[in-house]
C-alpha positions in Angstrom: 92.7 75.5 108.6 96.4 75.6 109.8 97.3 76.6 106.0 94.4 79.5 106.7 95.8 80.7 110.1 99.0 80.6 108.9 98.1 82.8 105.8 96.8 85.3 108.2 99.5 85.5 110.8 101.8 86.1 108.1 99.6 88.9 106.5 99.0 90.6 110.0 102.9 90.9 110.7 103.3 92.2 107.3 100.8 94.8 108.1 102.6 95.9 111.5 103.7 99.0 110.1 100.4 100.2 109.0 98.6 99.6 111.9 101.4 100.9 114.4 101.6 104.1 111.9 98.0 104.8 111.8 97.3 104.0 115.5 100.1 106.8 116.2 98.9 109.2 113.5 95.6 108.7 115.1 96.5 109.5 118.4 98.6 112.7 117.0 96.4 113.9 113.9 93.2 112.0 113.9 91.7 113.7 116.7 89.9 115.7 114.1 87.4 112.9 113.5 87.7 111.2 116.9 87.6 113.7 119.2 90.4 113.2 121.1 91.9 116.9 121.0 93.8 117.9 124.4 92.7 114.8 126.0 95.6 112.4 124.9 97.9 114.8 126.6 96.7 114.6 130.1 97.7 111.5 131.1 101.4 112.6 130.0 104.1 113.7 132.4 103.0 117.2 134.4 103.4 120.5 132.6 103.3 124.1 133.3 100.4 125.1 135.9 98.0 127.1 133.9 97.0 130.4 134.2 93.2 130.3 133.1 90.9 128.6 131.5 90.2 129.7 127.1 86.9 129.9 124.7 87.3 128.7 121.7 85.6 130.3 118.2 85.3 128.6 114.7 86.1 131.8 112.5 86.7 132.6 108.9 90.5 134.4 108.4 92.3 135.5 105.6 91.3 135.8 102.0 94.2 134.6 99.7 93.6 134.5 95.7 89.9 134.5 96.6 90.2 131.2 99.1 89.0 131.6 102.8 91.8 130.3 105.1 89.3 129.2 108.1 90.2 128.2 111.6 89.9 127.8 115.4 90.4 130.8 117.9 91.4 130.0 121.0 91.1 133.1 123.7 92.2 133.4 127.0 89.4 133.9 129.5 89.5 136.0 132.9 92.4 138.1 131.5 92.3 141.9 129.8 93.0 141.6 126.5 94.6 142.4 123.7 97.0 139.6 124.1 100.0 138.5 122.2 99.5 135.8 119.5 100.6 132.8 118.1 99.3 131.4 114.9 99.3 127.7 114.0 99.2 126.6 110.8 98.0 122.7 110.0 96.6 120.3 107.0 96.0 117.5 109.7 92.8 119.5 111.4 92.8 122.3 113.5 91.2 120.3 116.2 93.9 118.3 116.6 95.6 119.3 119.6 99.1 121.0 118.9 100.3 122.4 121.9 97.3 125.6 121.0 95.6 124.8 124.6 99.0 124.8 126.6 99.7 128.5 125.0 96.1 129.5 125.5 96.0 128.7 129.0 99.0 130.9 129.2 97.2 133.8 128.2 98.3 133.6 124.7 95.3 134.5 121.8 96.4 131.2 119.4 95.0 131.1 116.0 94.9 127.3 114.6 94.4 127.9 110.9 93.3 124.4 108.3 95.8 125.3 105.6 94.7 125.9 101.9 92.7 123.1 100.8 92.6 121.0 103.9 89.4 120.6 106.1 87.3 123.7 106.7 89.4 126.3 104.1 88.9 127.0 100.8 91.0 126.0 97.4 93.6 123.1 96.3 96.1 121.7 98.9 99.3 121.6 97.0 102.3 120.7 100.1 104.2 123.4 100.5 103.2 125.6 97.3 101.1 128.2 98.9 102.3 128.7 102.7 104.7 131.4 102.3 101.5 133.6 100.8 99.0 132.1 102.9 101.1 132.5 106.0 102.0 136.2 105.3 98.5 137.4 105.0 97.6 135.6 107.9 99.9 137.4 110.0 99.2 140.5 108.8 95.3 140.2 109.0 95.9 138.7 112.5 97.3 142.0 113.5 94.3 144.1 112.4 92.0 141.9 115.2 91.2 143.8 118.7 92.0 140.5 120.3 95.8 140.8 119.0 98.3 143.2 121.1 100.5 143.3 117.3 102.9 141.0 118.8 102.8 137.7 116.8 105.0 134.2 116.8 104.3 131.1 115.0 105.1 127.7 116.1 104.6 123.9 114.9 105.6 120.0 114.5 106.4 118.7 111.4 104.8 120.0 108.6 103.1 122.8 111.0 106.6 123.7 111.3 107.2 124.1 107.5 104.2 126.6 107.6 105.9 128.6 110.6 109.3 128.7 108.9 107.3 130.2 105.8 106.3 133.1 107.5 109.9 134.0 108.5 110.6 136.0 105.6 107.7 137.5 104.7 105.4 137.9 107.4 107.8 139.5 110.0 107.0 138.0 113.1 108.4 138.3 116.6 109.3 134.8 117.3 109.3 131.3 115.9 109.7 128.2 117.6 109.6 125.1 115.1 109.5 121.6 116.3 110.9 118.7 114.5 111.2 120.1 111.5 113.5 122.0 108.9 113.0 125.5 106.4 114.8 123.5 103.4 112.3 120.8 102.0 114.4 119.7 99.0 116.8 118.2 101.6 114.5 116.5 103.9 113.1 114.2 100.9 116.5 113.3 98.8 120.0 112.4 100.4 123.3 114.6 98.8 124.0 111.7 95.4 120.3 111.4 95.1 118.9 108.8 97.6 115.3 109.3 98.4 113.5 109.3 101.9 111.1 106.2 100.1 109.5 105.6 103.7 108.5 109.3 104.6 107.1 110.5 101.1 104.8 107.0 101.2 103.9 107.2 104.2 103.0 110.9 104.5 101.2 110.8 101.4 99.2 107.5 102.1 98.1 109.6 105.5 97.3 113.3 104.2 95.9 112.8 100.9 94.2 109.0 101.3 93.5 108.2 104.8 92.2 111.8 106.0 91.1 113.2 102.3 87.7 112.7 103.5 87.5 113.2 107.1 86.0 116.9 106.4 82.8 114.9 106.3 82.9 111.8 107.2 84.7 111.6 110.6 85.0 107.6 110.1 86.0 107.5 106.5 89.7 107.4 107.9 88.8 104.1 109.9 87.7 102.6 107.0 90.5 103.5 104.9 92.7 102.2 107.1 91.3 99.0 107.5 90.8 98.6 103.8 94.7 99.1 103.6 95.2 96.5 106.0 93.7 94.1 103.8 95.0 94.7 100.7 98.3 95.0 102.1 98.9 98.2 100.6 102.1 99.8 102.3 103.6 96.4 101.6 103.2 96.3 97.9 104.2 100.3 98.0 107.6 99.4 99.9 108.4 96.6 97.0 106.5 98.3 94.4 108.9 98.6 91.0 109.0 101.4 89.6 108.9 103.9 91.9 106.5 106.1 89.8 103.5 103.7 90.3 103.6 104.0 93.9 101.7 106.5 94.3 98.6 104.6 92.3 98.9 101.9 95.0 98.5 104.0 98.0 96.3 106.8 96.7 94.3 104.4 94.0 95.1 107.4 90.8 98.9 108.8 89.7 99.1 112.4 91.4 100.9 115.1 90.0 102.3 117.0 92.7 104.5 113.4 93.3 105.1 112.8 89.6 106.7 116.0 88.9 108.5 115.8 91.8 109.6 111.9 91.2 110.7 113.1 87.3 112.4 116.5 88.6 115.1 114.1 90.6 118.4 114.1 88.9 117.5 117.2 86.4 118.7 120.3 87.1 116.8 122.3 84.8 113.6 121.1 86.2 111.8 124.0 88.1 109.7 122.1 90.0 111.4 123.2 93.3 110.8 126.9 92.0 109.5 128.6 95.2 109.1 125.0 97.3 112.5 124.2 97.9 113.5 126.9 101.3 111.2 128.3 103.2 113.4 130.3 104.8 116.2 131.9 102.5 118.2 133.6 106.1 119.2 136.4 103.7 119.2 138.8 106.9 118.8 137.9 110.9 115.5 136.0 111.7 113.3 136.6 114.8 114.0 135.4 118.0 113.9 131.6 117.7 113.9 128.3 119.4 114.8 125.2 117.4 113.6 122.1 119.0 114.8 118.6 117.3 115.4 115.1 118.6 118.7 112.7 118.0 116.4 110.3 116.0 114.4 112.3 113.9 114.9 112.7 110.3 114.7 116.4 110.1 117.9 116.6 112.7 120.2 117.5 110.2 118.2 120.1 109.1 117.6 121.6 111.8 121.1 121.7 113.0 122.0 124.0 109.6 118.9 126.0 110.2 120.8 127.0 114.3 124.1 127.5 112.1 122.6 129.7 109.4 120.7 131.7 112.0 123.7 132.0 113.6 125.6 133.2 111.0 123.3 136.0 110.3 123.7 137.3 114.1 119.9 135.6 114.9 119.3 134.9 118.6 118.3 131.3 118.7 118.6 128.4 120.8 119.1 125.1 120.1 117.0 122.0 122.1 117.9 118.5 121.2 116.1 115.4 122.9 116.4 111.9 122.9 113.1 111.5 120.6 112.1 110.3 117.1 110.0 112.2 115.2 106.7 110.3 116.9 107.5 110.6 120.5 108.1 114.5 121.2 104.7 114.9 122.7 106.1 112.4 124.8 108.5 114.6 126.5 105.5 117.7 127.3 108.2 119.1 129.9 110.9 120.1 127.0 107.8 120.8 124.2 106.1 123.3 126.6 109.0 124.7 128.1 110.7 125.2 124.6 107.6 127.6 123.5 106.7 129.1 126.6 110.2 130.5 127.2 110.8 132.2 124.0 106.8 133.1 123.8 106.9 134.8 127.5 110.4 135.9 126.7 109.8 137.7 123.1 106.1 138.5 123.2 105.4 139.4 127.0 109.1 140.0 128.0 108.9 137.8 130.6 111.9 136.7 131.8 111.0 134.0 134.5 112.4 130.8 132.7 116.0 132.6 132.8 118.2 129.7 134.8 115.7 126.9 134.8 116.6 123.0 133.5 114.9 121.5 130.5 114.2 118.4 133.0 112.1 120.4 135.6 110.7 123.3 134.3 109.2 126.2 136.7 110.8 124.0 139.8 114.2 123.9 139.8 116.9 126.0 139.2 119.9 124.9 136.8 122.7 123.2 138.8 124.7 120.9 136.3 126.8 123.8 134.3 126.4 126.9 136.0 124.9 128.2 139.2 123.7 131.8 137.8 120.8 132.7 135.7 122.9 135.1 133.5 125.9 132.1 132.6 122.6 129.8 131.9 121.3 132.2 129.3 124.2 132.4 128.0 124.5 129.1 127.0 121.7 128.7 124.0 122.5 124.5 123.2 120.4 122.3 125.5 121.6 119.0 124.3 120.1 115.6 126.1 123.3 113.5 126.1 122.1 109.7 126.1 122.8 108.1 129.3 124.1 111.2 130.7 120.7 113.3 130.7 120.5 117.3 129.8 123.4 119.3 129.2 124.0 122.9 127.7 126.4 124.4 125.9 127.6 127.6 124.1 127.8 126.4 120.6 126.6 123.4 118.6 129.1 121.5 118.0 130.7 122.5 121.4 134.1 122.5 120.9 135.9 119.1 121.3 138.3 117.0 120.1 138.1 115.1 116.7 139.2 111.4 117.1 140.0 109.3 114.7 139.2 105.3 114.6 140.4 102.4 112.3 138.7 99.0 110.8 140.9 96.6 111.9 141.4 92.9 110.0 139.6 91.4 113.2 136.3 93.3 112.5 137.4 95.7 115.3 137.9 99.3 115.9 141.0 100.4 117.1 143.1 104.0 117.4 145.8 102.9 115.2 145.3 102.0 111.1 145.7 98.5 109.7 145.3 96.7 106.2 141.8 95.2 105.7 140.1 93.6 103.2 136.6 92.6 103.5 133.5 92.4 101.6 130.3 92.1 101.4 127.3 91.3 98.9 124.7 93.4 98.1 121.1 92.7 96.2 118.6 94.5 95.4 115.9 92.4 95.4 116.4 91.4 99.2 118.1 95.2 100.6 119.4 95.4 103.9 116.3 96.9 106.0 116.2 99.6 108.3 116.3 99.2 112.0 115.4 101.9 113.5 117.1 105.3 113.9 115.4 108.4 111.7 112.2 106.6 110.7 108.7 108.3 109.8 106.9 104.8 111.1 106.7 105.3 114.9 107.0 100.8 115.3 110.7 100.8 113.3 112.0 104.5 114.8 114.3 105.3 118.0 116.7 103.6 119.3 116.6 99.5 118.6 118.1 96.4 119.6 120.6 95.9 116.1 121.1 92.1 116.7 119.0 90.7 113.9 120.7 93.4 111.2 124.1 92.7 112.6 123.7 89.0 112.2 122.8 89.7 107.8 125.7 88.6 105.5 125.5 91.9 103.9 126.4 93.9 106.5 130.0 94.9 108.1 130.3 94.6 111.6 133.0 96.6 113.7 133.6 96.9 117.2 136.0 98.4 119.7 137.3 96.3 122.4 135.8 96.8 125.9 136.1 100.5 127.2 138.1 101.1 129.8 137.3 104.9 130.7 134.2 106.7 129.7 134.0 107.9 126.5 131.9 111.4 125.9 131.0 111.9 122.1 129.1 114.6 121.0 128.2 116.4 118.0 129.0 115.4 114.1 130.0 111.2 112.9 131.6 111.0 109.8 132.9 107.7 107.5 135.3 107.5 105.4 136.5 104.5 103.3 138.1 103.2 100.0 135.9 100.9 98.3 135.7 99.3 94.9 131.5 97.8 93.9 130.4 96.0 90.6 127.1 97.7 90.1 127.0 100.9 87.9 125.7 103.0 91.0 125.7 101.9 94.7 125.2 103.3 98.2 127.1 103.2 101.3 125.4 103.4 104.7 127.4 103.6 108.2 125.7 103.6 111.4 127.1 104.0 114.9 126.0 101.7 118.0 126.5 101.7 121.6 127.2 98.1 123.1 126.4 97.6 126.7 127.8 95.4 128.9 125.5 93.1 128.2 126.3 92.8 124.7 123.4 94.6 123.2 123.7 96.8 120.3 121.6 99.9 119.5 121.8 102.4 117.0 123.1 106.0 117.6 123.0 107.5 114.3 123.6 106.8 110.7 123.7 108.0 107.5 124.1 107.1 103.7 125.3 108.3 100.4 125.1 107.2 97.1 128.0 106.8 94.4 126.8 107.3 90.7 130.1 106.1 88.6 131.1 102.9 88.3 134.5 101.7 90.4 135.4 99.8 87.4 137.9 97.8 90.3 139.9 100.4 91.3 139.5 101.5 95.3 137.3 104.8 95.4 137.2 107.5 98.0 133.5 107.4 99.6 132.8 109.8 102.4 129.7 109.2 104.3 127.9 111.9 106.9 126.8 109.6 110.0 124.6 112.4 111.2 125.0 113.5 114.9 124.3 112.2 118.4 125.8 112.9 122.4 126.2 109.7 123.8 128.0 109.2 126.9 130.0 105.3 126.5 130.8 104.1 129.9 133.4 101.7 131.1 132.5 97.9 130.1 130.6 99.3 127.1 131.8 99.0 123.4 131.7 101.4 120.2 130.1 99.2 117.3 130.0 100.8 113.3 128.2 98.9 111.0 128.8 99.0 107.1 126.2 98.4 104.4 124.6 99.5 101.4 120.7 99.9 102.1 118.1 100.5 104.5 115.2 100.2 102.9 112.9 101.4 103.1 113.8 104.3 105.1 116.1 105.3 101.9 114.7 103.7 98.7 117.0 100.7 97.9 119.8 101.0 95.3 118.6 98.8 92.4 122.5 99.2 91.0 121.8 100.5 87.2 122.2 103.9 87.7 118.3 104.1 85.7 115.9 107.2 86.1 114.8 106.9 89.3 110.5 107.1 88.4 111.1 104.2 85.4 113.8 101.9 86.8 112.3 98.4 87.4 115.7 96.9 86.3 117.8 95.0 89.7 121.6 94.8 89.6 123.7 92.9 92.6 127.1 93.2 93.0 130.1 92.2 95.9 131.1 95.7 97.5 134.6 95.7 99.0 136.6 97.9 101.4 140.1 97.9 101.9 140.4 99.9 105.0 138.5 103.0 106.6 138.1 105.4 109.5 
């Protein structure tokens, strides 16, 4: 009996990722089946006071290539139309609450449409493939309807943000609010040098193409498949599987042509797989007024910041808000979520400037007092950042005008302002890769700020800490790691992670990045640069700055096998020692 109980408990612990991930997914996107709809938002922090109630009608919308795109139309009650209108296009089911009720209660006509091949819309669902074409047709259809006054905005979180970006180049929309998303699909999946966002690929395909596959006709299929996956330990097996090209058979039950084509195209410059799918917005001209909302711990953060910069370079009217959130926690910050949408659409679809001069932390209640006294000055500060340990701050640009600082590794595993000769090493074994610990994860059980004590105790992680700070240190912007290293394997990854150590010695992750190198060093030290992402944090006196260096964050990024073989086929593992004589 004790042996059986031990096996059960071991299985439960191995499946905590599946349980946590799918419970969160059920809350956000499973409302199509479970009937949660808007109700799960009602117990969150209070949002903007509604102006009206609304009606909901199921309708057929645009027809594209013979495929009927269907949706739910939310129309304000007690207000005279036609109305400024907002489009949300989703693969997760149009009954799931994604902010549409907030907009409808403020006097917007809102169309929530199932994307092609999902739920009520006909055709075949191919991720990203048809979003520009279908978005263009839907916006044109909306402008022909009697309830639309000709002003159309687009918004959405995550994949819905993909569909929003897909409307910009071709649909001529009037405003866009993309949230926890980015316009470049390829860079969301593949890091420079070829590392794969493995966890994102596995969990997203498992959710969308397996768990949600039959929800349209069987509302309890999600729960049955979830429980079956837990019993069969599908996710644990998927994250350990080799070669990667077999992972679709584990999570979906059969090969998936889209996933196979994407993996086969990895590293193949001649492949046409990414044609028409890589970039949903080309930024070849100024885009419509835009407000980008992202989070310091979201895996789309870097792509969202690149979108902001590209829009600025084209002279676009664009704002940026970065909150203390990971991918799954945005809806817990209801005030930020609602204000970002409403302030943008009210100004550019209604001509309503009531939001000018109000701060992120208290929409509709308190004038901005942190940075400026006037609404005009605040409006000029288009960048709104939540500084960890400090709160909301407002800037004119991102990165803000700051002074770059360089810190160096010390021989006693310290971080110092002056350089010193260092000779440290660790042994990396892909059979037991260094696991991911919080950060930009698609797994809600392992996303965001997390205690780093277990990771820092591993022998395959180098840990460097500053002396106890005597003065405050404010860090805002990108973080880079430059090091010289030698490695024994054909291919290697280098992970840098910046951490905050509080007065009690607890280490918490802030930002991280990974770089892949593809040529064996041959015993010679090579310069390696790692972009560690972005952060905004205040280190107070008594706290410390910490840096981790390792060679994996599995399964966040697929473990480097060390052999340099083709990604979809590689099964052989090669371990080796990594040496660092110094870095900054």
